[in-house]
Structure formats: C-alpha cells, structure tokens
VOPAGU-2260 file (C-alpha; in pm, 1 decimal, decimal comma):
REM VOPAGU-2260
SITE   aa  ch    i         X         Y         Z
SITE  MET   A    0   -4271,6    3019,0   -3787,8
SITE  ASN   A    1   -3976,2    3181,3   -3957,4
SITE  THR   A    2   -3902,1    3380,5   -3645,7
SITE  ASN   A    3   -3903,4    3060,2   -3441,9
SITE  THR   A    4   -3674,1    2895,6   -3685,0
SITE  LYS   A    5   -3428,2    3196,9   -3681,3
SITE  SER   A    6   -3446,2    3216,4   -3291,2
SITE  ASP   A    7   -3368,7    2839,9   -3274,8
SITE  GLY   A    8   -3086,9    2870,4   -3522,3
SITE  GLY   A    9   -2932,8    3164,0   -3328,2
SITE  SER   A   10   -2950,2    2958,3   -3002,1
SITE  ARG   A   11   -2778,7    2668,1   -3165,6
SITE  ALA   A   12   -2505,8    2913,5   -3303,1
SITE  ARG   A   13   -2447,7    3063,4   -2960,9
SITE  GLY   A   14   -2444,8    2718,2   -2788,9
SITE  MET   A   15   -2183,3    2602,7   -3057,4
SITE  VAL   A   16   -1972,0    2896,7   -2987,5
SITE  LEU   A   17   -2003,4    2866,0   -2608,1
SITE  THR   A   18   -1911,1    2494,7   -2629,6
SITE  ALA   A   19   -1605,0    2590,8   -2834,7
SITE  VAL   A   20   -1489,6    2834,2   -2578,0
SITE  ARG   A   21   -1547,1    2589,6   -2290,6
SITE  GLY   A   22   -1350,9    2324,3   -2471,9
SITE  PHE   A   23   -1069,9    2567,8   -2549,7
SITE  VAL   A   24   -1057,7    2665,2   -2169,8
SITE  LEU   A   25   -1047,0    2298,9   -2059,3
SITE  ALA   A   26    -767,7    2215,7   -2316,1
SITE  VAL   A   27    -548,4    2517,4   -2272,1
SITE  ALA   A   28    -620,3    2682,5   -1934,1
SITE  VAL   A   29    -665,6    2371,9   -1732,0
SITE  LEU   A   30    -386,2    2162,6   -1873,5
SITE  PRO   A   31    -108,3    2329,5   -1669,6
SITE  TRP   A   32    -296,6    2247,0   -1357,3
SITE  THR   A   33    -327,5    1890,7   -1450,9
SITE  VAL   A   34      47,3    1862,7   -1530,0
SITE  LEU   A   35     137,0    2028,9   -1210,8
SITE  SER   A   36     -85,7    1813,2   -1001,6
SITE  LEU   A   37      58,9    1496,2   -1167,8
SITE  VAL   A   38     423,0    1610,4   -1106,1
SITE  LEU   A   39     369,5    1715,7    -752,3
SITE  THR   A   40     188,7    1384,3    -675,2
SITE  LEU   A   41     460,0    1167,0    -835,7
SITE  VAL   A   42     738,6    1356,5    -644,9
SITE  SER   A   43     547,0    1333,4    -322,5
SITE  LEU   A   44     489,7     961,1    -359,5
SITE  ALA   A   45     858,6     914,2    -446,1
SITE  LEU   A   46     949,3    1102,1    -114,5
SITE  ILE   A   47     741,6     857,0     105,2
SITE  PRO   A   48    1036,6     623,3     173,0
SITE  LEU   A   49    1235,8     923,5     302,4
SITE  GLY   A   50     944,2    1028,2     543,0
SITE  LEU   A   51     880,7    1374,8     382,2
SITE  GLY   A   52     621,9    1219,6     147,5
SITE  LEU   A   53     407,8    1106,3     436,3
SITE  VAL   A   54     345,1    1476,0     509,0
SITE  THR   A   55     322,7    1611,7     155,9
SITE  THR   A   56     124,1    1339,0      -7,0
SITE  PRO   A   57    -218,8    1415,4     156,1
SITE  TRP   A   58    -199,3    1770,2      29,6
SITE  ALA   A   59    -105,7    1643,4    -330,0
SITE  LEU   A   60    -382,7    1400,5    -332,3
SITE  THR   A   61    -627,8    1657,6    -194,6
SITE  ALA   A   62    -533,9    1881,7    -483,0
SITE  VAL   A   63    -598,1    1603,6    -727,3
SITE  ARG   A   64    -923,0    1529,5    -566,2
SITE  ALA   A   65   -1025,8    1890,8    -601,2
SITE  LEU   A   66    -925,8    1896,1    -972,4
SITE  ALA   A   67   -1125,0    1576,4   -1035,8
SITE  ASN   A   68   -1429,0    1710,1    -851,6
SITE  THR   A   69   -1421,0    2025,4   -1049,0
SITE  ARG   A   70   -1418,3    1824,7   -1369,8
SITE  ARG   A   71   -1722,9    1631,7   -1235,1
SITE  GLU   A   72   -1902,8    1944,9   -1164,4
SITE  LEU   A   73   -1831,7    2091,9   -1514,2
SITE  ALA   A   74   -1940,4    1766,2   -1671,7
SITE  ARG   A   75   -2283,2    1787,4   -1497,7
SITE  GLU   A   76   -2336,4    2155,5   -1568,2
SITE  TRP   A   77   -2207,2    2182,8   -1916,5
SITE  CYS   A   78   -2311,2    1851,2   -2075,5
SITE  GLY   A   79   -2528,0    1674,0   -1814,4
SITE  VAL   A   80   -2283,0    1387,1   -1777,5
SITE  ARG   A   81   -2273,6    1266,3   -1420,0
SITE  ILE   A   82   -1949,7    1122,2   -1295,5
SITE  PRO   A   83   -1996,7     942,0    -960,0
SITE  ALA   A   84   -1729,7     948,5    -691,9
SITE  ALA   A   85   -1655,9     692,6    -428,4
SITE  TYR   A   86   -1407,9     855,6    -196,2
SITE  GLN   A   87   -1346,8     709,8     135,5
SITE  PRO   A   88   -1372,1     978,0     401,2
SITE  VAL   A   89   -1043,1    1095,7     545,0
SITE  PRO   A   90   -1067,6    1132,6     930,5
SITE  ALA   A   91   -1020,0    1495,7    1024,9
SITE  GLY   A   92    -744,8    1575,8    1271,4
SITE  ALA   A   93    -559,2    1254,6    1202,4
SITE  ARG   A   94    -184,8    1253,0    1171,4
SITE  PRO   A   95     -45,5    1309,8     810,5
SITE  TRP   A   96      84,7     952,9     787,5
SITE  THR   A   97    -262,7     820,5     877,7
SITE  ARG   A   98    -423,2    1034,3     617,0
SITE  THR   A   99    -164,9     918,7     362,6
SITE  ALA   A  100    -237,8     562,9     438,6
SITE  VAL   A  101    -621,1     599,9     424,6
SITE  MET   A  102    -598,3     799,5      86,9
SITE  LEU   A  103    -355,9     553,9     -71,5
SITE  ARG   A  104    -582,4     261,9      29,7
SITE  ASP   A  105    -869,4     435,7    -151,5
SITE  PRO   A  106    -925,2     290,5    -509,0
SITE  GLN   A  107   -1074,2     621,1    -611,0
SITE  THR   A  108    -726,2     781,0    -546,5
SITE  TRP   A  109    -573,1     556,0    -802,8
SITE  ARG   A  110    -850,1     619,2   -1054,8
SITE  ASP   A  111    -775,2     985,8   -1013,6
SITE  LEU   A  112    -404,9     933,8   -1070,4
SITE  ARG   A  113    -478,6     729,2   -1378,6
SITE  TRP   A  114    -701,6    1002,3   -1507,7
SITE  LEU   A  115    -435,0    1281,5   -1495,7
SITE  PRO   A  116    -208,6    1151,1   -1791,6
SITE  VAL   A  117    -526,9    1046,4   -1981,7
SITE  ASP   A  118    -652,7    1393,3   -1948,0
SITE  MET   A  119    -328,3    1534,7   -2052,3
SITE  THR   A  120    -336,7    1339,6   -2386,2
SITE  ALA   A  121    -661,5    1200,7   -2508,6
SITE  GLY   A  122    -854,4    1436,5   -2279,5
SITE  PHE   A  123    -665,2    1731,6   -2426,4
SITE  LEU   A  124    -748,8    1634,6   -2782,0
SITE  THR   A  125   -1116,6    1577,8   -2707,8
SITE  ALA   A  126   -1153,1    1906,3   -2524,1
SITE  LEU   A  127    -984,9    2095,9   -2799,2
SITE  ALA   A  128   -1199,8    1943,2   -3073,6
SITE  PRO   A  129   -1491,1    2173,3   -3032,4
SITE  ALA   A  130   -1275,6    2487,7   -3064,6
SITE  VAL   A  131   -1112,2    2328,7   -3386,3
SITE  LEU   A  132   -1448,5    2244,5   -3528,6
SITE  VAL   A  133   -1571,1    2611,5   -3490,0
SITE  LEU   A  134   -1237,8    2794,0   -3583,7
SITE  TYR   A  135   -1114,1    2580,9   -3863,4
SITE  PRO   A  136   -1402,5    2671,4   -4103,0
SITE  LEU   A  137   -1336,1    3043,1   -4032,3
SITE  GLU   A  138    -983,1    3000,2   -4184,0
SITE  GLY   A  139   -1152,2    2871,2   -4504,6
SITE  PHE   A  140   -1370,5    3179,3   -4516,8
SITE  ALA   A  141   -1064,9    3414,9   -4462,4
SITE  LEU   A  142    -885,4    3245,4   -4742,4
SITE  ALA   A  143   -1169,1    3294,3   -4973,1
SITE  LEU   A  144   -1190,3    3672,0   -4880,4
SITE  GLY   A  145    -824,1    3717,9   -4974,9
SITE  LEU   A  146    -604,8    3575,2   -4699,6
SITE  TRP   A  147    -481,0    3322,5   -4947,5
SITE  ARG   A  148    -241,8    3574,7   -5103,9
SITE  VAL   A  149     -74,0    3634,7   -4764,4
SITE  MET   A  150     -46,9    3254,8   -4694,5
SITE  THR   A  151      87,1    3166,7   -5044,1
SITE  ASP   A  152     345,2    3446,7   -5021,3
SITE  ALA   A  153     451,7    3320,5   -4684,1
SITE  GLN   A  154     457,2    2969,5   -4806,0
SITE  GLY   A  155     625,9    3037,3   -5131,5
SITE  GLY   A  156     376,3    2816,8   -5305,3
SITE  ALA   A  157      41,1    2653,7   -5263,8
SITE  TYR   A  158    -119,7    2674,8   -4912,1
SITE  TRP   A  159    -309,5    2363,0   -4813,9
SITE  TYR   A  160    -645,3    2399,0   -4642,1
SITE  GLY   A  161    -757,4    2048,4   -4565,0
SITE  PHE   A  162    -725,9    1869,7   -4888,2
SITE  VAL   A  163    -763,1    2181,6   -5110,7
SITE  PRO   A  164    -436,8    2332,0   -5247,3
SITE  VAL   A  165    -500,6    2706,0   -5248,5
SITE  GLU   A  166    -299,4    2884,2   -5520,3
SITE  ASP   A  167    -545,3    3146,6   -5676,0
SITE  GLN   A  168    -885,4    3303,4   -5609,1
SITE  THR   A  169   -1066,9    2998,4   -5763,2
SITE  SER   A  170    -901,7    2753,9   -5529,0
SITE  ALA   A  171    -959,0    3007,8   -5250,4
SITE  PHE   A  172   -1344,6    2978,8   -5320,1
SITE  GLY   A  173   -1288,4    2607,6   -5297,1
SITE  ALA   A  174   -1144,3    2643,8   -4958,2
SITE  GLY   A  175   -1439,1    2874,1   -4859,3
SITE  ALA   A  176   -1688,2    2596,0   -4978,9
SITE  LEU   A  177   -1490,6    2331,2   -4776,5
SITE  GLY   A  178   -1527,8    2578,9   -4477,1
SITE  VAL   A  179   -1898,3    2588,5   -4524,9
SITE  LEU   A  180   -1921,8    2207,5   -4524,9
SITE  LEU   A  181   -1699,7    2187,3   -4213,4
SITE  LEU   A  182   -1920,3    2456,3   -4037,3
SITE  ILE   A  183   -2218,9    2228,9   -4098,1
SITE  VAL   A  184   -2031,6    1946,6   -3943,2
SITE  ALA   A  185   -1932,5    2177,1   -3656,2
SITE  HIS   A  186   -2298,8    2282,9   -3612,6
SITE  ARG   A  187   -2393,3    1917,4   -3576,7
SITE  PHE   A  188   -2111,6    1773,5   -3381,3
SITE  THR   A  189   -1952,1    2052,1   -3166,2
SITE  VAL   A  190   -2164,5    1990,2   -2853,9
SITE  SER   A  191   -2121,7    1604,6   -2902,0
SITE  SER   A  192   -1738,7    1638,8   -2921,1
SITE  LEU   A  193   -1732,3    1806,3   -2573,5
SITE  ARG   A  194   -1967,6    1537,8   -2441,9
SITE  LEU   A  195   -1723,1    1278,4   -2565,4
SITE  HIS   A  196   -1453,5    1450,1   -2357,6
SITE  PHE   A  197   -1654,1    1409,9   -2041,5
SITE  ARG   A  198   -1766,2    1069,6   -2126,5
SITE  LEU   A  199   -1390,6     975,0   -2148,3
SITE  THR   A  200   -1345,7    1137,5   -1812,5
SITE  ARG   A  201   -1633,0     930,7   -1666,2
SITE  ALA   A  202   -1485,7     612,8   -1813,9
SITE  VAL   A  203   -1161,8     666,7   -1617,7
SITE  LEU   A  204   -1294,4     824,7   -1298,1
SITE  ALA   A  205   -1619,4     642,7   -1233,8
SITE  PRO   A  206   -1598,1     332,9    -994,4
SITE  GLY   A  207   -1653,9       4,3   -1157,9
SITE  GLU   A  208   -1939,5    -228,1   -1108,1
SITE  THR   A  209   -1738,6    -451,1    -861,8
SITE  GLU   A  210   -1675,3    -164,4    -628,6
SITE  LEU   A  211   -2022,1     -38,0    -648,7
SITE  ALA   A  212   -2142,9    -399,2    -559,2
SITE  ALA   A  213   -1899,6    -392,1    -263,1
SITE  ARG   A  214   -2039,7     -52,2    -157,5
SITE  VAL   A  215   -2397,4    -190,5    -174,2
SITE  ARG   A  216   -2284,3    -498,0      45,5
SITE  VAL   A  217   -2132,1    -265,2     307,0
SITE  LEU   A  218   -2449,5     -56,1     317,8
SITE  THR   A  219   -2660,7    -370,2     337,9
SITE  GLU   A  220   -2452,3    -492,6     639,8
SITE  THR   A  221   -2472,7    -160,6     818,5
SITE  ARG   A  222   -2851,4    -148,4     761,1
SITE  ARG   A  223   -2879,6    -512,2     905,6
SITE  ASP   A  224   -2672,0    -403,1    1200,0
SITE  ALA   A  225   -2904,6    -100,2    1257,6
SITE  VAL   A  226   -3208,5    -318,9    1232,7
SITE  ASP   A  227   -3066,7    -560,3    1487,2
SITE  SER   A  228   -2965,5    -269,7    1713,8
SITE  SER   A  229   -3317,6    -117,5    1683,0
SITE  ALA   A  230   -3472,8    -458,4    1775,8
SITE  ALA   A  231   -3242,8    -499,0    2078,0
SITE  GLU   A  232   -3311,6    -146,8    2186,5
SITE  LEU   A  233   -3687,3    -213,6    2167,5
SITE  ARG   A  234   -3649,4    -525,4    2390,4
SITE  ARG   A  235   -3447,9    -326,4    2636,6
SITE  ILE   A  236   -3727,0     -59,7    2650,1
SITE  GLU   A  237   -3994,5    -331,9    2698,6
SITE  ARG   A  238   -3780,5    -498,5    2972,2
SITE  ASP   A  239   -3721,5    -165,9    3157,0
SITE  LEU   A  240   -4083,2     -74,1    3128,2
SITE  HIS   A  241   -4198,3    -423,7    3253,4
SITE  ASP   A  242   -3950,2    -452,5    3538,4
SITE  GLY   A  243   -3942,2     -87,2    3634,3
SITE  ALA   A  244   -4216,1     164,4    3594,5
SITE  GLN   A  245   -4482,3     -88,0    3513,1
SITE  ALA   A  246   -4417,3    -286,2    3828,7
SITE  ARG   A  247   -4424,0      28,4    4048,7
SITE  LEU   A  248   -4750,9     138,7    3892,6
SITE  VAL   A  249   -4914,3    -204,5    3945,5
SITE  ALA   A  250   -4799,0    -189,2    4306,2
SITE  MET   A  251   -4923,5     167,4    4348,5
SITE  GLY   A  252   -5273,1      48,6    4220,5
SITE  MET   A  253   -5276,8    -224,1    4475,5
SITE  ASP   A  254   -5183,6      26,0    4750,1
SITE  LEU   A  255   -5467,7     256,0    4640,4
SITE  GLY   A  256   -5713,7     -36,3    4659,8
SITE  THR   A  257   -5601,2    -116,5    5008,6
SITE  ILE   A  258   -5625,1     247,6    5106,5
SITE  GLU   A  259   -5975,5     267,8    4977,0
SITE  MET   A  260   -6064,0      -9,1    5214,6
SITE  LEU   A  261   -5881,2     121,2    5514,5
SITE  VAL   A  262   -5968,0     502,4    5487,0
SITE  ASP   A  263   -6255,2     458,9    5724,3
SITE  LYS   A  264   -6138,3     168,2    5941,3
SITE  ASP   A  265   -5769,2     259,6    5994,0
SITE  PRO   A  266   -5694,6     626,1    5889,9
SITE  GLU   A  267   -5343,4     609,0    6011,2
SITE  LYS   A  268   -5255,8     299,9    5808,9
SITE  ALA   A  269   -5428,4     458,5    5508,7
SITE  LYS   A  270   -5205,7     772,1    5536,0
SITE  HIS   A  271   -4901,0     555,3    5567,4
SITE  LEU   A  272   -4997,9     371,7    5241,0
SITE  LEU   A  273   -5075,6     705,4    5067,6
SITE  ALA   A  274   -4726,6     828,8    5146,3
SITE  GLN   A  275   -4584,8     492,5    5013,3
SITE  ALA   A  276   -4797,6     529,0    4692,1
SITE  ARG   A  277   -4678,8     889,2    4647,5
SITE  GLN   A  278   -4312,3     774,9    4675,4
SITE  SER   A  279   -4383,5     503,3    4422,9
SITE  SER   A  280   -4538,4     735,4    4174,8
SITE  ALA   A  281   -4223,6     963,5    4205,3
SITE  GLU   A  282   -3992,8     680,0    4147,7
SITE  ALA   A  283   -4191,3     553,9    3851,6
SITE  LEU   A  284   -4185,0     908,7    3706,1
SITE  SER   A  285   -3813,7     918,1    3757,8
SITE  GLU   A  286   -3761,2     583,3    3584,6
SITE  LEU   A  287   -3976,6     696,0    3288,0
SITE  ARG   A  288   -3769,4    1006,1    3252,7
SITE  ASP   A  289   -3455,4     815,3    3252,8
SITE  LEU   A  290   -3598,1     568,9    2996,3
SITE  VAL   A  291   -3709,1     859,2    2772,7
SITE  ARG   A  292   -3357,1    1031,3    2810,5
SITE  GLY   A  293   -3199,2     700,6    2704,3
SITE  ILE   A  294   -3411,8     684,0    2397,3
SITE  HIS   A  295   -3378,9    1059,8    2287,4
SITE  PRO   A  296   -3252,9    1312,7    2538,9
SITE  PRO   A  297   -3485,6    1608,8    2559,7
SITE  VAL   A  298   -3198,4    1852,9    2551,5
SITE  LEU   A  299   -3091,6    1697,8    2216,2
SITE  ALA   A  300   -3433,5    1765,2    2069,7
SITE  GLU   A  301   -3465,2    2111,2    2214,0
SITE  ARG   A  302   -3112,6    2260,4    2191,2
SITE  GLY   A  303   -2926,3    2060,9    1943,8
SITE  LEU   A  304   -2622,8    1833,1    1937,5
SITE  GLY   A  305   -2376,0    2091,2    2072,7
SITE  ASP   A  306   -2562,8    2162,8    2398,3
SITE  ALA   A  307   -2661,0    1801,6    2440,7
SITE  VAL   A  308   -2280,5    1704,1    2440,2
SITE  ARG   A  309   -2209,6    1989,1    2675,7
SITE  ALA   A  310   -2475,1    1864,2    2914,8
SITE  LEU   A  311   -2336,4    1515,9    2882,2
SITE  ALA   A  312   -1986,9    1651,3    2968,4
SITE  LEU   A  313   -2124,7    1808,8    3288,0
SITE  ARG   A  314   -2217,5    1473,2    3419,1
SITE  LEU   A  315   -1872,1    1317,0    3381,2
SITE  PRO   A  316   -1648,0    1268,9    3681,0
SITE  VAL   A  317   -1336,4    1403,2    3477,9
SITE  ALA   A  318   -1277,4    1749,5    3359,1
SITE  THR   A  319   -1413,2    1785,0    3010,3
SITE  GLU   A  320   -1380,9    2072,9    2758,5
SITE  VAL   A  321   -1620,8    2099,3    2473,9
SITE  ALA   A  322   -1579,0    2312,6    2163,4
SITE  VAL   A  323   -1856,7    2345,8    1923,4
SITE  ASP   A  324   -1868,4    2512,8    1579,5
SITE  LEU   A  325   -2200,0    2405,6    1421,3
SITE  PRO   A  326   -2375,8    2678,9    1224,6
SITE  GLY   A  327   -2694,7    2470,5    1199,8
SITE  ARG   A  328   -2849,6    2155,7    1300,2
SITE  ALA   A  329   -2830,4    1811,2    1124,1
SITE  GLU   A  330   -3134,5    1579,7    1070,5
SITE  ALA   A  331   -3269,4    1438,1    1393,2
SITE  PRO   A  332   -3133,2    1061,2    1319,7
SITE  VAL   A  333   -2782,4    1198,0    1255,2
SITE  GLU   A  334   -2781,9    1414,1    1568,4
SITE  SER   A  335   -2903,4    1110,0    1775,9
SITE  ALA   A  336   -2637,0     876,2    1615,5
SITE  ALA   A  337   -2366,6    1131,2    1684,3
SITE  TYR   A  338   -2493,6    1205,2    2038,9
SITE  PHE   A  339   -2489,3     836,5    2146,0
SITE  ALA   A  340   -2163,9     768,2    1972,6
SITE  VAL   A  341   -2000,1    1052,5    2167,3
SITE  SER   A  342   -2162,1     915,3    2493,2
SITE  GLU   A  343   -2025,4     584,3    2429,3
SITE  VAL   A  344   -1676,5     718,5    2359,6
SITE  LEU   A  345   -1676,7     929,9    2669,8
SITE  THR   A  346   -1790,9     645,8    2880,2
SITE  ASN   A  347   -1502,8     429,5    2757,3
SITE  ALA   A  348   -1261,2     713,7    2837,7
SITE  VAL   A  349   -1382,0     744,4    3186,8
SITE  LYS   A  350   -1401,3     363,6    3252,5
SITE  HIS   A  351   -1089,8     229,7    3084,3
SITE  SER   A  352    -838,8     520,0    2999,8
SITE  GLY   A  353    -758,4     661,6    3349,2
SITE  ALA   A  354    -771,0    1001,3    3189,6
SITE  GLU   A  355    -771,6    1322,9    3401,6
SITE  ARG   A  356    -896,6    1543,5    3116,4
SITE  VAL   A  357   -1112,2    1497,9    2802,1
SITE  TRP   A  358   -1143,5    1729,5    2509,9
SITE  VAL   A  359   -1438,5    1719,1    2268,2
SITE  ASP   A  360   -1452,0    1904,3    1941,8
SITE  LEU   A  361   -1749,9    1926,8    1710,9
SITE  HIS   A  362   -1749,5    2114,9    1391,0
SITE  HIS   A  363   -1896,9    2092,4    1034,3
SITE  THR   A  364   -1690,0    2138,4     729,4
SITE  ASP   A  365   -1694,9    2005,6     358,3
SITE  GLY   A  366   -2031,0    1856,1     406,6
SITE  HIS   A  367   -1922,6    1637,7     702,4
SITE  LEU   A  368   -2003,9    1646,7    1072,1
SITE  ARG   A  369   -1663,4    1583,5    1235,6
SITE  ILE   A  370   -1631,7    1504,4    1614,8
SITE  SER   A  371   -1310,4    1425,6    1791,6
SITE  VAL   A  372   -1274,5    1306,9    2146,6
SITE  THR   A  373    -924,0    1316,0    2303,5
SITE  ASP   A  374    -821,3    1207,6    2645,7
SITE  ASN   A  375    -480,6    1206,3    2827,5
SITE  GLY   A  376    -518,1     848,4    2945,8
SITE  ARG   A  377    -292,5     546,9    2914,7
SITE  GLY   A  378    -390,9     465,1    2547,0
SITE  GLY   A  379    -408,8     121,6    2388,7
SITE  ALA   A  380    -769,1     158,2    2272,5
SITE  VAL   A  381    -860,6     -49,9    1969,8
SITE  ILE   A  382   -1159,9    -130,8    1761,7
SITE  GLY   A  383   -1231,1    -484,4    1828,2
SITE  ALA   A  384   -1521,8    -742,4    1835,4
SITE  GLY   A  385   -1734,0    -683,2    2152,5
SITE  SER   A  386   -1571,3    -347,0    2237,8
SITE  GLY   A  387   -1777,8     -23,4    2273,2
SITE  LEU   A  388   -1576,9     132,1    1981,3
SITE  ALA   A  389   -1700,7    -148,1    1744,0
SITE  GLY   A  390   -2059,8     -55,3    1842,8
SITE  VAL   A  391   -1991,9     310,8    1773,3
SITE  GLU   A  392   -1845,2     213,4    1430,6
SITE  ARG   A  393   -2161,9       7,7    1336,2
SITE  ARG   A  394   -2378,9     304,6    1453,7
SITE  LEU   A  395   -2189,6     548,1    1234,7
SITE  GLY   A  396   -2186,5     310,6     938,3
SITE  THR   A  397   -2560,6     326,0     923,9
SITE  PHE   A  398   -2528,5     696,5     809,0
SITE  ASP   A  399   -2217,4     614,9     586,9
SITE  GLY   A  400   -1992,3     752,7     868,5
SITE  VAL   A  401   -1648,2     637,9     962,4
SITE  LEU   A  402   -1453,5     597,6    1288,0
SITE  ALA   A  403   -1080,8     639,4    1341,0
SITE  VAL   A  404    -880,6     564,6    1650,8
SITE  SER   A  405    -525,5     684,5    1731,7
SITE  SER   A  406    -427,8     545,5    2070,6
SITE  PRO   A  407     -56,9     472,0    2105,3
SITE  ALA   A  408      59,4     291,1    2427,0
SITE  GLY   A  409      89,2     564,9    2696,4
SITE  GLY   A  410    -159,9     784,0    2533,7
SITE  PRO   A  411    -312,0    1019,9    2440,4
SITE  THR   A  412    -614,2     870,3    2272,7
SITE  MET   A  413    -799,4    1042,7    1991,4
SITE  VAL   A  414   -1124,4     912,5    1857,6
SITE  THR   A  415   -1236,9    1081,3    1531,2
SITE  MET   A  416   -1592,6    1032,2    1399,8
SITE  GLU   A  417   -1717,4    1167,8    1070,1
SITE  ILE   A  418   -2066,2    1154,4     924,0
SITE  PRO   A  419   -2168,4    1303,2     586,3
SITE  CYS   A  420   -2465,2    1537,1     641,9
SITE  ALA   A  421   -2594,4    1890,3     566,9
SITE  LEU   A  422   -2693,5    2134,7     834,1
SITE  SER   A  423   -3022,8    2322,3     829,9
C-alpha cells in the first residue's frame, strides 16, 4: 500500500515537472514564431493593394495554419483538449490570387489571426503559469537554505518573497514555509493551469455553433443530392436493362422456341434463326458489359484510379497525357466518385472546349486526393445550374470535396478537384 502511494506520488511529481517544462516551452520557445507569423501576415495583407500581397499572403496564411494545427495537436496530446478545425480546402495548383481569395473568405482564417495576439498575451501568461507554480516555491526553499543573505545584500534591505519580507534566518524559514504551501498548490493546479491555456486556445480557434450548423446543412444537402443521384442512376439501370438486354433475351427465347418447332420441319430456317439468336446473345452480352462498366468499371476495381483514368484517356479522340502519383488506393466510393468526376470533365473538354491536348494530373498530399484536368481549348467554362461541372461539384460534395475552375476567355481551362481521404 505504501509502495503504491509512493509510486503514485512520484508519478504526480514527474507529471508536474513535465507540465512545467511544456508550459515554459510554449511560453518562451513558441512566442517568437507567433510574433513572426503575425507580423508577416499583417505585412502581406497590407501589400495586397499593391499586388505583391496576392502572391505572399497564401504562404503567410499557410504558416499561420501550420502553427495553429501544431497547437491543436499539442492540446490533444498533452491535455486531451480537442480543438476542431473547419478550414475550407484550398484548390491545389490554383493561381496565388485565387488561393488568397479562398483563404481570406474562410472564417477559420480570421479565427487564426485573432488567436495570434491572444496567444501572445493571455496565452503567454497561461502557458507560463505551470513553470511559475513549480519554480517559485523552489526560490522559497533556496532562501531558507541561505540564499537570503545574498539577496538582502544585493537589495540593501529586506527581500520580499511573496508577502514575506526576508531579513534574517527566521523570516527566511517563513519564506520556506510559504514555498511549501505554494508547492502544494502547484502539485494540485499545475496540470490544470496548462489545460486552461489550451481551453483558451479552443475558445478562440474553435468554430462557433452557427458555423457548425451551416456545415451540417451543407452536408445534409450534399447527402440529399447523393440520394437523388443514386435513385436516378437506379432508374437509368432499370430502363437500360428493360429496353436493352432484357428485350434481346426475350426475343432470343422466342427464337429458340421457334427453332425447337422448325428443327425437324425446316432445318435451313432453324439454322438461320440459330445464327440470329447467337447474334442477339452477343449483343445482349455487350450491352450488359457496357452497363456494368457504367456502374463500376472493372479496371477501376482491379487496377485502381490511376490505371482507370489512363484507360479512359486512351478512348478520347484528343491527345491526353496522364500523370499519376498515388502511393496507395483510396476507398472504393472515393475512387468511384473521382473516376466519374474525371470522366465528366474530360467529356466536357472534348465536346465543348475545342481542345487539341488535355493534361490530367493525379496525386495525393496532405491527406487529400488532388486531380487537375487542363486543356488548351477556348476557355469560358463555368459552374452553372444544369452544367456538367455542377453535377461534378455535387458528386464531390458528397465526400466533402471541392471543385475549382479557372477558365479565362481564350483558354486554357484548368479544373481542380480535391477530396479529403487516406490511401491504403
């Protein structure tokens, strides 16, 4: 029993010291980075009217996001405080001014910027508190052990430790007694004081209920669109089966019945009908394969997204280059959504852009699958109601993905798709 008590006390003491060290690192070592990030961001924003800030702002805001995400990770690992983030994805490959506009429209960006001055003031004090709680009692012990003589000589009079004026050994013992009381307080509140720092961080960085409600509304709408799309797809499959393969199979069954009656009476007619039935079966099989390919291409299931897009490019009437950098495979629904999104974008490029060449790039970075489709056509593509790109946007929205289009008049057109996912 005593052994367990000593072990528990030693663990608490080590935890208290570790918390003090962590708080000191947050207050002292991280403060310069916070100040530097704030200064660079403010300078970059001030340079936007001159044009230079349009290029530098994305880099500055990315650095601020990295700093905020590091603090979120430390809050989770050190104190179990979870700080949610609601960043809007920034399209990869977009022009700097497009990235600047996207990031400045993001409410989370402005929460990050408000957090920087808070972290430099109240955040600094709450992070430094654990170190003060642990180190200040040690000063009382040092005074009791004789340091009071050095301090009083340096001061030329009484040295104040808290509310105790230290002038002689007796008052130094009083400072030591106060240090014991403060150490008891530190033992109780050191970890809580660091947790207070992270709760302050969460209060500034976490999205509000209104934004979370808006996020839920968007997800609800995309889920409803996905359900509607699925229902429409099921109706299409049913119609294709009824009007295509099913009709051919019914006709083939009728031909076989006629052949059964004619095989003895008119062998030549029976042979002709057999050839016709064989042709019908081949056509029905081809239609079924096309239907299955439209639901989920076999090459996608067997070889993955990269090879499926390459196979798709081979069937296009324009020269298409495909670059793939995917070290693994995403989940099947994500791959399927990405494949059909690329298929729709390529179809639009062939039909409407008048392009002679198309470039497709697929890669995975920072937990996102990023796909860009670029053509050298006439440009002018927009995401509008009834357009194929609007359907692609809804398809990606089901997986919390985004679509960005850069298509000035005269071209070129660049369509960027981004889906958050992990690769196996």
